[in-house]
OpenMM code with the backbone's topology and positions (N, CA, C; nanometers):
from openmm import Vec3, app, unit

residues = "MET ASN LEU ILE ARG THR LEU LYS TYR HIS TRP LEU LYS PHE ARG ARG LEU GLN GLY ASP PRO ARG LYS VAL ALA LEU GLY ALA ALA ILE GLY ILE PHE ILE GLY ILE THR PRO THR LEU PRO PHE HIS THR PHE LEU ILE LEU GLY LEU ALA PRO LEU PHE ARG ALA SER VAL ILE ALA ALA TYR LEU GLY ILE TRP VAL SER ASN PRO LEU THR TRP VAL PRO GLN TYR LEU LEU ALA TYR GLU VAL GLY ALA PHE LEU LEU PHE ARG GLY GLU PRO LEU ARG ILE PRO ALA GLN ALA ASN LEU ALA ALA PHE LEU ASP LEU LEU TRP ARG GLY GLY LEU ALA LEU GLN VAL GLY GLY LEU ILE ILE ALA VAL LEU PRO ALA ILE ALA SER TYR PHE LEU THR LEU TRP ALA ILE LYS ARG TYR ARG GLN ARG ARG ALA ARG SER ILE GLN ARG VAL PRO LEU ILE PRO PRO ASP ARG PRO ALA ALA SER ARG PRO".split()
positions = [
    Vec3(0.4889, -4.1198, 4.1260),
    Vec3(0.5524, -4.0014, 4.0719),
    Vec3(0.4592, -3.9438, 3.9650),
    Vec3(0.4354, -3.8148, 3.9690),
    Vec3(0.3438, -3.7582, 3.8708),
    Vec3(0.4153, -3.7306, 3.7391),
    Vec3(0.3375, -3.7097, 3.6343),
    Vec3(0.3894, -3.6966, 3.4985),
    Vec3(0.4779, -3.5735, 3.4819),
    Vec3(0.4378, -3.4607, 3.5359),
    Vec3(0.5154, -3.3367, 3.5212),
    Vec3(0.6523, -3.3521, 3.5859),
    Vec3(0.6550, -3.4110, 3.7020),
    Vec3(0.7820, -3.4299, 3.7708),
    Vec3(0.8737, -3.5245, 3.6929),
    Vec3(0.8173, -3.6285, 3.6360),
    Vec3(0.8952, -3.7228, 3.5561),
    Vec3(0.9510, -3.6548, 3.4317),
    Vec3(0.8683, -3.5753, 3.3651),
    Vec3(0.9148, -3.5044, 3.2461),
    Vec3(1.0259, -3.4053, 3.2802),
    Vec3(1.0116, -3.3333, 3.3906),
    Vec3(1.1161, -3.2394, 3.4323),
    Vec3(1.2468, -3.3127, 3.4629),
    Vec3(1.2352, -3.4281, 3.5272),
    Vec3(1.3533, -3.5069, 3.5615),
    Vec3(1.4284, -3.5496, 3.4351),
    Vec3(1.3542, -3.6015, 3.3364),
    Vec3(1.4192, -3.6463, 3.2131),
    Vec3(1.4738, -3.5284, 3.1326),
    Vec3(1.4053, -3.4144, 3.1348),
    Vec3(1.4562, -3.2957, 3.0671),
    Vec3(1.5865, -3.2499, 3.1311),
    Vec3(1.5952, -3.2541, 3.2639),
    Vec3(1.7174, -3.2158, 3.3334),
    Vec3(1.8309, -3.3123, 3.3000),
    Vec3(1.8018, -3.4416, 3.2990),
    Vec3(1.9033, -3.5400, 3.2613),
    Vec3(1.9531, -3.5153, 3.1196),
    Vec3(1.8603, -3.4832, 3.0319),
    Vec3(1.8964, -3.4598, 2.8925),
    Vec3(1.9835, -3.3358, 2.8778),
    Vec3(1.9473, -3.2278, 2.9457),
    Vec3(2.0249, -3.1038, 2.9354),
    Vec3(2.1654, -3.1207, 2.9887),
    Vec3(2.1833, -3.2061, 3.0863),
    Vec3(2.3138, -3.2213, 3.1498),
    Vec3(2.4025, -3.3255, 3.0831),
    Vec3(2.3605, -3.3767, 2.9696),
    Vec3(2.4459, -3.4723, 2.8991),
    Vec3(2.5767, -3.4053, 2.8602),
    Vec3(2.6848, -3.4755, 2.8777),
    Vec3(2.8164, -3.4225, 2.8450),
    Vec3(2.8505, -3.4597, 2.7011),
    Vec3(2.9468, -3.3906, 2.6462),
    Vec3(2.9925, -3.4218, 2.5118),
    Vec3(2.9629, -3.3103, 2.4146),
    Vec3(3.0048, -3.3346, 2.2917),
    Vec3(2.9848, -3.2383, 2.1845),
    Vec3(2.8359, -3.2166, 2.1619),
    Vec3(2.7893, -3.0923, 2.1611),
    Vec3(2.6465, -3.0672, 2.1416),
    Vec3(2.5913, -3.1251, 2.0110),
    Vec3(2.6744, -3.1274, 1.9064),
    Vec3(2.6277, -3.1838, 1.7789),
    Vec3(2.6035, -3.3334, 1.7900),
    Vec3(2.6875, -3.4035, 1.8656),
    Vec3(2.6689, -3.5482, 1.8829),
    Vec3(2.5461, -3.5777, 1.9692),
    Vec3(2.5241, -3.4956, 2.0694),
    Vec3(2.4056, -3.5124, 2.1536),
    Vec3(2.2792, -3.4847, 2.0718),
    Vec3(2.2834, -3.3779, 1.9922),
    Vec3(2.1670, -3.3433, 1.9092),
    Vec3(2.1414, -3.4503, 1.8034),
    Vec3(2.2476, -3.5039, 1.7452),
    Vec3(2.2308, -3.6111, 1.6477),
    Vec3(2.1734, -3.7356, 1.7129),
    Vec3(2.2180, -3.7647, 1.8336),
    Vec3(2.1621, -3.8785, 1.9070),
    Vec3(2.0138, -3.8603, 1.9344),
    Vec3(1.9757, -3.7402, 1.9731),
    Vec3(1.8332, -3.7132, 1.9983),
    Vec3(1.7526, -3.7270, 1.8696),
    Vec3(1.8067, -3.6774, 1.7590),
    Vec3(1.7363, -3.6870, 1.6310),
    Vec3(1.7206, -3.8325, 1.5878),
    Vec3(1.8244, -3.9116, 1.6051),
    Vec3(1.8160, -4.0545, 1.5709),
    Vec3(1.7129, -4.1224, 1.6598),
    Vec3(1.7149, -4.0903, 1.7877),
    Vec3(1.6187, -4.1499, 1.8800),
    Vec3(1.4752, -4.1152, 1.8455),
    Vec3(1.4517, -3.9906, 1.8113),
    Vec3(1.3160, -3.9491, 1.7757),
    Vec3(1.2743, -4.0131, 1.6439),
    Vec3(1.3667, -4.0220, 1.5497),
    Vec3(1.3345, -4.0882, 1.4225),
    Vec3(1.2951, -4.2335, 1.4465),
    Vec3(1.3758, -4.3046, 1.5232),
    Vec3(1.3461, -4.4458, 1.5523),
    Vec3(1.2188, -4.4561, 1.6359),
    Vec3(1.1987, -4.3639, 1.7289),
    Vec3(1.0802, -4.3681, 1.8138),
    Vec3(0.9510, -4.3492, 1.7374),
    Vec3(0.9540, -4.2732, 1.6299),
    Vec3(0.8324, -4.2492, 1.5525),
    Vec3(0.8050, -4.3625, 1.4543),
    Vec3(0.9091, -4.4270, 1.4058),
    Vec3(0.8859, -4.5379, 1.3124),
    Vec3(0.8188, -4.6533, 1.3859),
    Vec3(0.7354, -4.7286, 1.3163),
    Vec3(0.6633, -4.8394, 1.3811),
    Vec3(0.7491, -4.9657, 1.3930),
    Vec3(0.8565, -4.9546, 1.4674),
    Vec3(0.9463, -5.0675, 1.4918),
    Vec3(0.9536, -5.0937, 1.6420),
    Vec3(0.8395, -5.0891, 1.7058),
    Vec3(0.8304, -5.0858, 1.8517),
    Vec3(0.9162, -5.1891, 1.9257),
    Vec3(0.9135, -5.3150, 1.8936),
    Vec3(0.9933, -5.4047, 1.9777),
    Vec3(1.1432, -5.3926, 1.9544),
    Vec3(1.1840, -5.3187, 1.8532),
    Vec3(1.3261, -5.3125, 1.8185),
    Vec3(1.3895, -5.1762, 1.8418),
    Vec3(1.3197, -5.0841, 1.9078),
    Vec3(1.3725, -4.9492, 1.9269),
    Vec3(1.5101, -4.9502, 1.9918),
    Vec3(1.5252, -5.0194, 2.1011),
    Vec3(1.6526, -5.0179, 2.1737),
    Vec3(1.7632, -5.0809, 2.0909),
    Vec3(1.7339, -5.1903, 2.0235),
    Vec3(1.8358, -5.2549, 1.9408),
    Vec3(1.8788, -5.1648, 1.8247),
    Vec3(1.7833, -5.0955, 1.7650),
    Vec3(1.8172, -5.0041, 1.6562),
    Vec3(1.9018, -4.8877, 1.7062),
    Vec3(1.8693, -4.8373, 1.8249),
    Vec3(1.9482, -4.7279, 1.8829),
    Vec3(2.0909, -4.7738, 1.9100),
    Vec3(2.1036, -4.8909, 1.9687),
    Vec3(2.2375, -4.9412, 2.0014),
    Vec3(2.3204, -4.9700, 1.8773),
    Vec3(2.2547, -4.9906, 1.7642),
    Vec3(2.3276, -5.0123, 1.6399),
    Vec3(2.3542, -4.8843, 1.5626),
    Vec3(2.2554, -4.7956, 1.5564),
    Vec3(2.2681, -4.6765, 1.4721),
    Vec3(2.3444, -4.5616, 1.5377),
    Vec3(2.3248, -4.5395, 1.6650),
    Vec3(2.3919, -4.4259, 1.7304),
    Vec3(2.5447, -4.4383, 1.7233),
    Vec3(2.6040, -4.5523, 1.7566),
    Vec3(2.7499, -4.5619, 1.7407),
    Vec3(2.7943, -4.5546, 1.5946),
    Vec3(2.7104, -4.6051, 1.5049),
    Vec3(2.7443, -4.6010, 1.3626),
    Vec3(2.7576, -4.4567, 1.3131),
    Vec3(2.6707, -4.3690, 1.3611),
    Vec3(2.6753, -4.2276, 1.3238),
    Vec3(2.7562, -4.1439, 1.4218),
    Vec3(2.8207, -4.2078, 1.5171),
    Vec3(2.9004, -4.1407, 1.6216),
    Vec3(2.8178, -4.0377, 1.6974),
    Vec3(2.6984, -4.0798, 1.7336),
    Vec3(2.6071, -3.9938, 1.8072),
    Vec3(2.5988, -4.0421, 1.9519),
    Vec3(2.5411, -3.9615, 2.0362),
    Vec3(2.5249, -3.9960, 2.1767),
    Vec3(2.4182, -4.1052, 2.1918),
    Vec3(2.4586, -4.2179, 2.2450),
    Vec3(2.3663, -4.3298, 2.2646),
    Vec3(2.2624, -4.2943, 2.3710),
    Vec3(2.3039, -4.2247, 2.4742),
    Vec3(2.2109, -4.1873, 2.5813),
    Vec3(2.1055, -4.0905, 2.5292),
    Vec3(2.1472, -3.9921, 2.4504),
    Vec3(2.0496, -3.8980, 2.3927),
    Vec3(1.9554, -3.9711, 2.2978),
    Vec3(2.0074, -4.0662, 2.2232),
    Vec3(1.9228, -4.1440, 2.1328),
    Vec3(1.8222, -4.2267, 2.2120),
    Vec3(1.8683, -4.2843, 2.3207),
    Vec3(1.7775, -4.3636, 2.4038),
    Vec3(1.6672, -4.2757, 2.4636),
    Vec3(1.7038, -4.1572, 2.5086),
    Vec3(1.6023, -4.0662, 2.5614),
    Vec3(1.5058, -4.0215, 2.4513),
    Vec3(1.5560, -4.0118, 2.3281),
    Vec3(1.4723, -3.9697, 2.2167),
    Vec3(1.3652, -4.0702, 2.1782),
    Vec3(1.3907, -4.1986, 2.2001),
    Vec3(1.2895, -4.2972, 2.1602),
    Vec3(1.1669, -4.2913, 2.2490),
    Vec3(1.1764, -4.2217, 2.3609),
    Vec3(1.0604, -4.2127, 2.4492),
    Vec3(0.9545, -4.1174, 2.3973),
    Vec3(0.9772, -4.0596, 2.2787),
    Vec3(0.8709, -3.9832, 2.2146),
    Vec3(0.7580, -4.0795, 2.1776),
    Vec3(0.7942, -4.2045, 2.1607),
    Vec3(0.6942, -4.3080, 2.1344),
    Vec3(0.6628, -4.3761, 2.2670),
    Vec3(0.5409, -4.3597, 2.3125),
    Vec3(0.4990, -4.4173, 2.4395),
    Vec3(0.3526, -4.4572, 2.4255),
    Vec3(0.2959, -4.5238, 2.5233),
    Vec3(0.1563, -4.5682, 2.5087),
    Vec3(0.0561, -4.4577, 2.4771),
    Vec3(0.0874, -4.3344, 2.5115),
    Vec3(-0.0041, -4.2244, 2.4802),
    Vec3(0.0045, -4.1812, 2.3335),
    Vec3(0.1169, -4.2063, 2.2690),
    Vec3(0.1353, -4.1606, 2.1318),
    Vec3(0.1287, -4.2709, 2.0278),
    Vec3(0.1257, -4.3965, 2.0686),
    Vec3(0.1267, -4.5069, 1.9716),
    Vec3(0.0109, -4.4992, 1.8735),
    Vec3(-0.1091, -4.4839, 1.9216),
    Vec3(-0.2260, -4.4878, 1.8331),
    Vec3(-0.2219, -4.3751, 1.7300),
    Vec3(-0.2033, -4.2474, 1.7692),
    Vec3(-0.1993, -4.1437, 1.6655),
    Vec3(-0.0813, -4.1596, 1.5689),
    Vec3(0.0351, -4.1978, 1.6220),
    Vec3(0.1520, -4.2148, 1.5358),
    Vec3(0.1277, -4.3238, 1.4324),
    Vec3(0.0793, -4.4368, 1.4766),
    Vec3(0.0639, -4.5499, 1.3860),
    Vec3(-0.0521, -4.5289, 1.2899),
    Vec3(-0.1576, -4.4628, 1.3330),
    Vec3(-0.2663, -4.4312, 1.2405),
    Vec3(-0.2189, -4.3357, 1.1313),
    Vec3(-0.1461, -4.2324, 1.1708),
    Vec3(-0.0941, -4.1387, 1.0726),
    Vec3(0.0041, -4.2086, 0.9789),
    Vec3(0.0914, -4.2923, 1.0331),
    Vec3(0.1877, -4.3643, 0.9507),
    Vec3(0.1163, -4.4538, 0.8497),
    Vec3(0.0148, -4.5247, 0.8951),
    Vec3(-0.0594, -4.6118, 0.8035),
    Vec3(-0.1298, -4.5305, 0.6950),
    Vec3(-0.1941, -4.4214, 0.7332),
    Vec3(-0.2662, -4.3404, 0.6349),
    Vec3(-0.1722, -4.2830, 0.5291),
    Vec3(-0.0572, -4.2329, 0.5721),
    Vec3(0.0397, -4.1783, 0.4775),
    Vec3(0.0923, -4.2885, 0.3855),
    Vec3(0.1281, -4.4021, 0.4429),
    Vec3(0.1788, -4.5131, 0.3626),
    Vec3(0.0754, -4.5676, 0.2658),
    Vec3(-0.0480, -4.5822, 0.3108),
    Vec3(-0.1542, -4.6325, 0.2237),
    Vec3(-0.1827, -4.5346, 0.1113),
    Vec3(-0.1785, -4.4061, 0.1415),
    Vec3(-0.2020, -4.3056, 0.0377),
    Vec3(-0.0930, -4.3120, -0.0684),
    Vec3(0.0323, -4.3230, -0.0251),
    Vec3(0.1427, -4.3240, -0.1209),
    Vec3(0.1525, -4.4547, -0.1988),
    Vec3(0.1306, -4.5677, -0.1313),
    Vec3(0.1488, -4.6972, -0.1979),
    Vec3(0.0251, -4.7458, -0.2719),
    Vec3(-0.0896, -4.7234, -0.2128),
    Vec3(-0.2122, -4.7822, -0.2682),
    Vec3(-0.3146, -4.6766, -0.3092),
    Vec3(-0.2693, -4.5526, -0.3256),
    Vec3(-0.3552, -4.4418, -0.3664),
    Vec3(-0.4771, -4.4252, -0.2768),
    Vec3(-0.4581, -4.4486, -0.1484),
    Vec3(-0.5652, -4.4283, -0.0519),
    Vec3(-0.6688, -4.5386, -0.0483),
    Vec3(-0.6475, -4.6442, -0.1253),
    Vec3(-0.7426, -4.7562, -0.1258),
    Vec3(-0.7372, -4.8256, 0.0099),
    Vec3(-0.8486, -4.8346, 0.0796),
    Vec3(-0.8453, -4.8963, 0.2128),
    Vec3(-0.8250, -5.0473, 0.2039),
    Vec3(-0.7642, -5.1012, 0.3061),
    Vec3(-0.7493, -5.2464, 0.3133),
    Vec3(-0.8835, -5.3070, 0.3522),
    Vec3(-0.9168, -5.4145, 0.2898),
    Vec3(-1.0434, -5.4818, 0.3193),
    Vec3(-1.0150, -5.6226, 0.3689),
    Vec3(-1.0956, -5.6651, 0.4623),
    Vec3(-1.0845, -5.8029, 0.5115),
    Vec3(-1.1291, -5.8949, 0.3985),
    Vec3(-1.0491, -5.9964, 0.3685),
    Vec3(-1.0828, -6.0837, 0.2557),
    Vec3(-1.2172, -6.1539, 0.2750),
    Vec3(-1.2868, -6.1733, 0.1634),
    Vec3(-1.4169, -6.2414, 0.1671),
    Vec3(-1.4000, -6.3889, 0.2014),
    Vec3(-1.2920, -6.4472, 0.1512),
    Vec3(-1.2658, -6.5886, 0.1808),
    Vec3(-1.1564, -6.5968, 0.2865),
    Vec3(-1.1789, -6.6807, 0.3826),
    Vec3(-1.0831, -6.6954, 0.4919),
    Vec3(-0.9787, -6.7998, 0.4540),
    Vec3(-0.8771, -6.7551, 0.3796),
    Vec3(-0.7657, -6.8452, 0.3498),
    Vec3(-0.6346, -6.7770, 0.3879),
    Vec3(-0.5330, -6.8558, 0.4034),
    Vec3(-0.4047, -6.8061, 0.4521),
    Vec3(-0.3423, -6.7055, 0.3559),
    Vec3(-0.3497, -6.7307, 0.2279),
    Vec3(-0.2877, -6.6424, 0.1290),
    Vec3(-0.3504, -6.5031, 0.1333),
    Vec3(-0.4819, -6.4969, 0.1464),
    Vec3(-0.5496, -6.3670, 0.1506),
    Vec3(-0.5127, -6.2898, 0.2769),
    Vec3(-0.5039, -6.3574, 0.3905),
    Vec3(-0.4666, -6.2889, 0.5149),
    Vec3(-0.3202, -6.2470, 0.5151),
    Vec3(-0.2328, -6.3275, 0.4561),
    Vec3(-0.0923, -6.2883, 0.4461),
    Vec3(-0.0764, -6.1673, 0.3548),
    Vec3(-0.1546, -6.1618, 0.2478),
    Vec3(-0.1510, -6.0453, 0.1595),
    Vec3(-0.2001, -5.9205, 0.2332),
    Vec3(-0.3055, -5.9354, 0.3096),
    Vec3(-0.3578, -5.8248, 0.3893),
    Vec3(-0.2534, -5.7780, 0.4902),
    Vec3(-0.1895, -5.8719, 0.5559),
    Vec3(-0.0860, -5.8389, 0.6543),
    Vec3(0.0331, -5.7715, 0.5866),
    Vec3(0.0732, -5.8189, 0.4716),
    Vec3(0.1857, -5.7616, 0.3991),
    Vec3(0.1550, -5.6183, 0.3563),
    Vec3(0.0387, -5.5968, 0.2971),
    Vec3(0.0028, -5.4634, 0.2495),
    Vec3(-0.0119, -5.3647, 0.3664),
    Vec3(-0.0748, -5.4070, 0.4732),
    Vec3(-0.0903, -5.3198, 0.5895),
    Vec3(0.0423, -5.2881, 0.6556),
    Vec3(0.1273, -5.3895, 0.6700),
    Vec3(0.2590, -5.3683, 0.7306),
    Vec3(0.3486, -5.2809, 0.6461),
    Vec3(0.3427, -5.3014, 0.5140),
    Vec3(0.4230, -5.2190, 0.4239),
    Vec3(0.3783, -5.0729, 0.4299),
    Vec3(0.2476, -5.0501, 0.4278),
    Vec3(0.1957, -4.9136, 0.4373),
    Vec3(0.2373, -4.8500, 0.5703),
    Vec3(0.2313, -4.9259, 0.6778),
    Vec3(0.2689, -4.8747, 0.8100),
    Vec3(0.4168, -4.8374, 0.8146),
    Vec3(0.5034, -4.9224, 0.7615),
    Vec3(0.6473, -4.8956, 0.7649),
    Vec3(0.6859, -4.7769, 0.6767),
    Vec3(0.6346, -4.7733, 0.5552),
    Vec3(0.6677, -4.6635, 0.4639),
    Vec3(0.6164, -4.5309, 0.5198),
    Vec3(0.4938, -4.5303, 0.5668),
    Vec3(0.4397, -4.4082, 0.6261),
    Vec3(0.5172, -4.3660, 0.7497),
    Vec3(0.5581, -4.4622, 0.8316),
    Vec3(0.6351, -4.4307, 0.9511),
    Vec3(0.7691, -4.3677, 0.9185),
    Vec3(0.8359, -4.4189, 0.8161),
    Vec3(0.9640, -4.3606, 0.7758),
    Vec3(0.9457, -4.2181, 0.7250),
    Vec3(0.8376, -4.1948, 0.6544),
    Vec3(0.8145, -4.0609, 0.5984),
    Vec3(0.7780, -3.9605, 0.7069),
    Vec3(0.6887, -3.9985, 0.7980),
    Vec3(0.6484, -3.9003, 0.9004),
    Vec3(0.7552, -3.8793, 1.0068),
    Vec3(0.8561, -3.9647, 1.0120),
    Vec3(0.9611, -3.9505, 1.1128),
    Vec3(1.0696, -3.8526, 1.0718),
    Vec3(1.0781, -3.8192, 0.9441),
    Vec3(1.1880, -3.7355, 0.8958),
    Vec3(1.1807, -3.5928, 0.9512),
    Vec3(1.0673, -3.5270, 0.9375),
    Vec3(1.0571, -3.3870, 0.9827),
    Vec3(1.0770, -3.3698, 1.1328),
    Vec3(1.0137, -3.4522, 1.2183),
    Vec3(1.0413, -3.4360, 1.3617),
    Vec3(1.1873, -3.4621, 1.3980),
    Vec3(1.2519, -3.5534, 1.3269),
    Vec3(1.3929, -3.5815, 1.3559),
    Vec3(1.4803, -3.4619, 1.3197),
    Vec3(1.4560, -3.4036, 1.2052),
    Vec3(1.5340, -3.2857, 1.1644),
    Vec3(1.5086, -3.1690, 1.2592),
    Vec3(1.3828, -3.1460, 1.2916),
    Vec3(1.3493, -3.0367, 1.3840),
    Vec3(1.4117, -3.0603, 1.5213),
    Vec3(1.4100, -3.1845, 1.5680),
    Vec3(1.4657, -3.2127, 1.7002),
    Vec3(1.6168, -3.1928, 1.7024),
    Vec3(1.6842, -3.2191, 1.5905),
    Vec3(1.8286, -3.1958, 1.5865),
    Vec3(1.8589, -3.0491, 1.6141),
    Vec3(1.7944, -2.9603, 1.5385),
    Vec3(1.8235, -2.8177, 1.5537),
    Vec3(1.7741, -2.7626, 1.6870),
    Vec3(1.6590, -2.8073, 1.7319),
    Vec3(1.6068, -2.7619, 1.8603),
    Vec3(1.6959, -2.8088, 1.9753),
    Vec3(1.7410, -2.9323, 1.9703),
    Vec3(1.8287, -2.9852, 2.0750),
    Vec3(1.9636, -2.9154, 2.0741),
    Vec3(2.0180, -2.8945, 1.9561),
    Vec3(2.1462, -2.8250, 1.9455),
    Vec3(2.1357, -2.6847, 2.0051),
    Vec3(2.0288, -2.6137, 1.9715),
    Vec3(2.0071, -2.4796, 2.0262),
    Vec3(1.9918, -2.4840, 2.1779),
    Vec3(1.9116, -2.5788, 2.2283),
    Vec3(1.8847, -2.5866, 2.3725),
    Vec3(2.0110, -2.6190, 2.4508),
    Vec3(2.0908, -2.7095, 2.4019),
    Vec3(2.2132, -2.7473, 2.4743),
    Vec3(2.3139, -2.6321, 2.4742),
    Vec3(2.3316, -2.5678, 2.3601),
    Vec3(2.4252, -2.4549, 2.3545),
    Vec3(2.3793, -2.3417, 2.4457),
    Vec3(2.2499, -2.3123, 2.4440),
    Vec3(2.1976, -2.2058, 2.5289),
    Vec3(2.2143, -2.2410, 2.6767),
    Vec3(2.1831, -2.3650, 2.7128),
    Vec3(2.1976, -2.4078, 2.8519),
    Vec3(2.3422, -2.3966, 2.8964),
    Vec3(2.4348, -2.4404, 2.8136),
    Vec3(2.5762, -2.4355, 2.8513),
    Vec3(2.6285, -2.2925, 2.8581),
    Vec3(2.5823, -2.2050, 2.7711),
    Vec3(2.6245, -2.0645, 2.7779),
    Vec3(2.5736, -1.9986, 2.9058),
    Vec3(2.4476, -2.0218, 2.9383),
    Vec3(2.3917, -1.9642, 3.0614),
    Vec3(2.4635, -2.0186, 3.1841),
    Vec3(2.4922, -2.1448, 3.1821),
    Vec3(2.5612, -2.2064, 3.2958),
    Vec3(2.7020, -2.1493, 3.3102),
    Vec3(2.7717, -2.1323, 3.1991),
    Vec3(2.9067, -2.0757, 3.2040),
    Vec3(2.9032, -1.9318, 3.2562),
    Vec3(2.8037, -1.8535, 3.2133),
    Vec3(2.7916, -1.7162, 3.2617),
    Vec3(2.7616, -1.7121, 3.4112),
    Vec3(2.6761, -1.8018, 3.4584),
    Vec3(2.6416, -1.8008, 3.6007),
    Vec3(2.7592, -1.8468, 3.6856),
    Vec3(2.8397, -1.9345, 3.6338),
    Vec3(2.9581, -1.9794, 3.7084),
    Vec3(3.0603, -1.8665, 3.7161),
    Vec3(3.0741, -1.7892, 3.6091),
    Vec3(3.1692, -1.6779, 3.6089),
    Vec3(3.1268, -1.5670, 3.7032),
    Vec3(2.9979, -1.5473, 3.7228),
    Vec3(2.9478, -1.4392, 3.8087),
    Vec3(2.9623, -1.4699, 3.9569),
    Vec3(2.9608, -1.5952, 3.9937),
    Vec3(2.9634, -1.6317, 4.1348),
    Vec3(3.1076, -1.6620, 4.1758),
    Vec3(3.1680, -1.5731, 4.2577),
    Vec3(3.3049, -1.6005, 4.3030),
    Vec3(3.3040, -1.7100, 4.4102),
    Vec3(3.4108, -1.7856, 4.4128),
    Vec3(3.4208, -1.8915, 4.5121),
    Vec3(3.4403, -1.8352, 4.6521),
    Vec3(3.5241, -1.7335, 4.6644),
    Vec3(3.5466, -1.6688, 4.7937),
    Vec3(3.5159, -1.5203, 4.7750),
    Vec3(3.4234, -1.4686, 4.8512),
    Vec3(3.3918, -1.3265, 4.8357),
    Vec3(3.5153, -1.2416, 4.8632),
    Vec3(3.5433, -1.1396, 4.7823),
    Vec3(3.6663, -1.0606, 4.7981),
    Vec3(3.6691, -0.9730, 4.9218),
    Vec3(3.5552, -0.9270, 4.9741),
    Vec3(3.5545, -0.8378, 5.0885),
    Vec3(3.5504, -0.9106, 5.2221),
    Vec3(3.5577, -1.0395, 5.2207),
    Vec3(3.5524, -1.1163, 5.3437),
    Vec3(3.6919, -1.1291, 5.4025),
    Vec3(3.7075, -1.0955, 5.5285),
    Vec3(3.8414, -1.1061, 5.5898),
    Vec3(3.8824, -1.2517, 5.6092),
    Vec3(4.0099, -1.2740, 5.6061),
    Vec3(4.0627, -1.4094, 5.6241),
    Vec3(4.0338, -1.4530, 5.7677),
    Vec3(4.0120, -1.5776, 5.7859),
    Vec3(3.9826, -1.6324, 5.9199),
    Vec3(4.1078, -1.6267, 6.0044),
    Vec3(4.0906, -1.5795, 6.1295),
    Vec3(4.2070, -1.5735, 6.2201),
    Vec3(4.2245, -1.7063, 6.2901),
    Vec3(4.3464, -1.7351, 6.3220),
    Vec3(4.3749, -1.8602, 6.3910),
    Vec3(4.3722, -1.8372, 6.5416),
    Vec3(4.3270, -1.9360, 6.6166),
    Vec3(4.3232, -1.9179, 6.7641),
    Vec3(4.4581, -1.9281, 6.8271),
] * unit.nanometer
topology = app.Topology()
chain = topology.addChain("A")
for resn in residues:
    res = topology.addResidue(resn, chain)
    for name in ("N", "CA", "C"):
        topology.addAtom(name, app.Element.getBySymbol(name[0]), res)
């Protein structure tokens, strides 16, 4: 299956989600927020916990986490680390310790992980907010167009004569 066809399929599934548009949009925003944060092995568990907590659409949230995929991991995580390192350590780069001991490597791991998490939380806020409003607009527009098209198409054409019985 090619990429364009897959994207169209998921977009169609997303547009046809039932329920309150605000709950669907909130679910998408939660999913995108979780998808951008560097919590990769826990995305699904976080969605299953947070979406019901906020009374959002779990399916929309699940679809939203797919913003994080193998094509976006490297840029997302690099940006998250850079933002976190700038805010926490004033842009001081992490250096591999001169002495190979456990304490130095654990400190390196702690500082790098902390910078990655803090940066990930910060860079996830704007896309999540934007996705809420964009999704809300898209769902409302889709439903309005669909309602108008259903109203225009009569089930039985009025000028068609009734079928005669043999």
